[in-house]
Structures are given as structure tokens and as C-alpha cells.
N, C-alpha and C positions, 0 to 999 in steps of 0.2 A: 513408556509410550510417549512419542513425540507429540507436543502440543504447540500450536500457534494460537495465541489469544489476542484478538484485535479489540481495540477500544477507541473511543473518540468520535464516532459518527454522530449524526444528528441533523437538525433542520437549521438552515442558514439562508439569509436573504442573498440575492444576487449581489456580487461585489464583496461578499463577506469572506471569512477565513475559517478553516477548521484544521485541526491537527489530528492525525491518526497515529496510533501506536500499535505495535505487534510484539508481544513478548513470546520468545521461543524457549522451550524447555526440552532437555534431553537430546540436543544436537550439539555438535561442535560448530558453534555459530560461524566461526571464522572460515570454515571449509565450504560454506554455502553462498551462492548468489541469492540475495534476498530481493523480493519484488512485491509490488502492489499491482493487482489486476482489478478490473471493475466489470460489472455486467448490469446493463440497463434492461428493463423489461422488453422482451422480444428481440434482443440483440445478442450477438455472441460475446463471450468474455474477451476482454482485450487487455493487453499489457499497458499499464500506465507509467510505471517507472521501475527501474531495476538498479541494483548496486552490487558490484562484485566484491569479493573479499579483499581485492586490491584497491577498492574505492572508486572504480570506474562506474560512471552512471550513464543511464540511457533513459530517455523520456519519449512518450507519445508526443507527436508533433503538436497536438492541440493543447497540451499542458505545459509545454516548454516556456520557461519564464514565469510561470505561475505556481508550479508545484516543485517541491524539493524533497528528495529522498535522502535519508541519512541513517546511520547505525551507531549504536553504542555497544561495542563488543563486551564491555564490562558487565552490562546487564542483559546481554542477548536480546536487544530490542532494536527494531527497525521502525523508523518514523516516516510519515508522509505529511509535510506541511503544505496545505493547499490554500492559496491566496486568490483573490479576485474570482471566486467561484461563480459559475454560470449555470443556468438551468440544465444545460446539456451535460453537466458533470454529475447529475443525479444518477445514482446507481448503488448497487451493493459492492463494496470494496473488500477485496480478499487479499490477505497476506499469503505469500508463497515463499517456500525455501527450496531451492534447486541445488541438489548435490550431484555427485558423480553417478550414484546408483539409485537415489531416491528423490522424490519430490513430495513436499508436504503442503497442505493448505489449512488456512484458518477457516473459521465458521462464517466469516463475513460480517461487515457492519454497514448499515444503511446510511448513505449520505443523500440528503434531499436539499436541493437549492430551489427555493420558491419564495415569492413575495406574498 
């Protein structure tokens, strides 16, 4: 059974930084586009950042220059480094693996930015 397990969420003050990790099991990692989504209360889920198997990245405009997505194919892990966090970044962050035929989701990890 495919599993995506996120870690690294928490509470941080505005201007702070957090790093999220997502470990994927039982998928051929290099065949998937990996992404991070987020969902704030009362809002739809939105794509934050994505990285293709070729290493092409795409970011939500509001996080460009602050967030960085990366992968480690050896450990089947995708990362999201988040710097200069703002209260509007508060949300549940979800890891996503998009393949040709299937898409998989992690369980989500809470990120709260508050003073």
C-alpha cells in the first residue's frame, strides 16, 4: 500500500522558518511529480509547490522566493523549506504524488504562524 508520511509541521512566529518532509513508500518515486498543497480553514486546497521528475519546479505566486521544494530520490523524500513565514501561510500542508494513472495524498501536517 502506497504511503506518504509528512513531518515537520508546528508553530512558528512570523518571519520564522520551518521545513516539511514527506517520505513516500511503495511507489517508483522518480516517475511521479511531487507536490505540496495546503488548505486553510474555510478555503479550498491550493497548490503551493511542485517538482517534476526532471526537476522542474513550480510555485504559488505568494510563496515564490520564500519556499523551496526539493527531492531526494535515494530516500524517496520530498521537502518543503519555508522561510519568512507569515500568518497567511497557516494551513494544513499535504504531500501529493501525481503519476500517470494514480495520485496519492499524505495525511497532512499543521503549520501555524502566529506571535
